[in-house]
C-alpha positions as CSV (number, residue, x, y, z in Angstrom):
1,M,137.6,127.5,138.1
2,S,137.5,129.3,134.7
3,D,135.4,128.1,131.7
4,T,138.5,128.8,129.5
5,P,141.5,127.5,131.4
6,R,143.6,126.9,128.2
7,T,143.0,130.4,127.0
8,D,143.7,131.8,130.5
9,K,147.1,130.1,130.5
10,K,147.9,131.6,127.0
11,E,146.6,135.0,127.7
12,L,149.2,137.8,127.3
13,K,149.9,139.8,130.3
14,S,151.2,143.3,131.0
15,Y,154.2,143.1,133.3
16,D,154.1,146.9,133.8
17,T,152.0,146.4,136.9
18,Q,152.5,144.3,140.0
19,P,151.0,141.7,139.8
20,A,151.0,141.3,136.0
21,E,147.5,142.0,134.6
22,P,145.9,140.0,131.7
23,L,145.6,142.0,128.5
24,G,142.6,140.0,127.1
25,M,144.7,138.9,124.1
26,V,146.3,135.6,122.9
27,V,148.7,134.8,120.2
28,A,147.0,134.4,116.8
29,D,148.4,130.8,116.3
30,F,146.8,129.7,119.6
31,A,143.5,131.4,118.5
32,R,143.7,129.5,115.2
33,Q,144.3,126.2,116.9
34,L,141.2,126.8,119.1
35,E,139.2,127.7,116.1
36,L,140.2,124.6,114.2
37,E,139.3,122.4,117.2
38,L,136.0,124.2,117.6
39,N,135.2,123.6,113.9
40,E,136.1,119.9,114.2
41,A,133.9,119.6,117.3
42,T,131.1,121.4,115.6
43,S,131.3,119.2,112.5
44,E,131.4,116.1,114.6
45,N,128.4,117.3,116.6
46,T,126.5,118.0,113.4
47,R,127.3,114.5,112.0
48,L,126.3,112.9,115.3
49,R,123.0,114.8,115.5
50,A,122.3,113.8,111.8
51,A,123.2,110.2,112.6
52,L,120.8,110.2,115.6
53,A,118.1,111.9,113.6
54,T,118.3,109.3,110.8
55,S,118.4,106.4,113.3
56,K,115.4,104.3,114.1
57,D,115.4,105.6,117.6
58,P,112.6,108.0,118.7
59,C,113.1,111.7,118.2
60,V,115.2,113.2,121.0
61,Y,113.0,116.3,120.9
62,C,109.4,115.1,120.5
63,K,109.9,111.3,121.2
64,L,108.0,110.2,118.1
65,P,109.3,107.2,116.2
66,K,111.0,107.9,112.9
67,E,108.1,106.5,110.8
68,E,105.8,109.0,112.5
69,M,107.9,112.1,112.0
70,A,105.2,113.8,110.0
71,K,102.9,113.8,113.1
72,C,105.2,116.0,115.1
73,R,103.3,118.8,116.9
74,S,106.0,121.3,115.9
75,G,105.3,120.4,112.3
76,F,107.7,118.9,109.9
77,P,110.0,120.5,109.1
78,G,109.4,122.4,112.3
79,C,110.8,119.9,114.7
80,A,114.5,120.3,115.4
81,R,114.9,116.7,114.1
82,A,114.4,118.2,110.6
83,D,117.3,120.5,111.1
84,D,119.4,117.7,112.4
85,L,118.5,115.6,109.3
86,M,119.6,118.4,107.0
87,G,122.8,119.0,109.0
88,C,124.8,116.3,107.3
89,P,123.6,115.8,103.7
90,E,126.4,113.3,102.9
91,L,125.1,111.1,105.8
92,G,121.5,111.5,104.5
93,A,122.7,110.7,101.0
94,A,124.6,107.6,102.2
95,L,121.5,106.4,104.0
96,E,119.4,107.1,101.0
97,V,121.8,105.1,98.8
98,E,121.7,102.2,101.3
99,E,117.9,102.4,101.3
100,L,117.8,102.4,97.5
101,K,120.2,99.5,97.4
102,R,117.9,97.5,99.7
103,E,114.9,98.4,97.6
104,L,116.7,97.3,94.5
105,N,117.7,94.0,96.0
106,E,114.1,93.4,97.1
107,A,112.8,94.3,93.6
108,N,115.3,92.0,92.0
109,H,114.2,89.2,94.3
110,R,110.6,89.9,93.5
111,I,111.4,89.9,89.8
112,R,113.1,86.5,90.1
113,T,110.1,85.1,92.0
114,L,107.7,86.4,89.4
115,I,109.7,84.9,86.6
116,M,109.7,81.5,88.3
117,E,106.0,81.8,88.9
118,R,105.4,82.8,85.2
119,D,107.5,79.9,84.0
120,S,105.6,77.5,86.3
121,A,102.3,78.8,85.0
122,R,103.5,78.4,81.4
123,M,104.5,74.8,82.0
124,Q,101.1,74.1,83.6
125,A,99.3,75.7,80.7
126,D,101.4,73.7,78.2
127,H,100.7,70.5,80.1
128,K,97.0,71.3,80.2
129,W,97.0,72.1,76.5
130,K,98.7,68.8,75.7
131,L,96.2,66.9,77.9
132,R,93.4,68.7,76.1
133,E,94.8,67.7,72.7
134,E,95.2,64.1,73.8
135,F,91.7,64.2,75.3
136,E,90.3,65.4,72.0
137,A,92.3,62.9,70.0
138,L,91.1,60.0,72.2
139,L,87.5,61.0,72.7
140,G,86.8,63.2,69.7
141,T,86.0,66.3,71.8
142,S,87.8,68.9,74.1
143,D,84.6,69.4,76.1
144,V,85.0,67.6,79.4
145,E,81.4,66.7,80.0
146,I,80.9,65.2,76.6
147,G,84.3,63.4,76.9
148,V,83.3,61.9,80.3
149,M,80.0,60.8,78.9
150,R,81.7,59.1,75.9
151,L,84.2,57.4,78.2
152,K,81.4,56.0,80.4
153,I,79.7,54.7,77.3
154,A,82.9,53.1,76.1
155,L,83.5,51.5,79.5
156,K,80.0,50.1,79.6
157,G,80.6,48.7,76.1
158,I,83.8,47.0,77.3
159,S,82.1,45.6,80.4
160,Y,79.4,44.0,78.2
161,A,81.9,42.3,76.0
């Protein structure tokens, strides 16, 4: 069986001999068709290798997980995974954009959380400030120890009355 059966079928032959002998040539249109198919297959292969290299699966070459790429014995970029990663920049860019979107969402969530915590702290501070003002107005001091002592004296005075 031939490795190139389609080409073998399309190969031009010399009919000056019996049996007809292959000339080692094909029609240019057929050669162009094969070249287009080869380019498509090569492009698809590059994209698939890039997709595999950017996946969370271990490296197909050195078996290291993606997060440990830098530890590759071949060096990085020395491992063939680096070549695969660079093979399809639009895929890498798309993944980078997705990663940036995820980070932005996390940052926005963190900002909302921090704003809520800040507002809660402000409310607590305002409440404590108002309590301190009321404490001072009632007992004549904002010092807790002195206020408690005055309150005890006042309670003793009420109990004697």
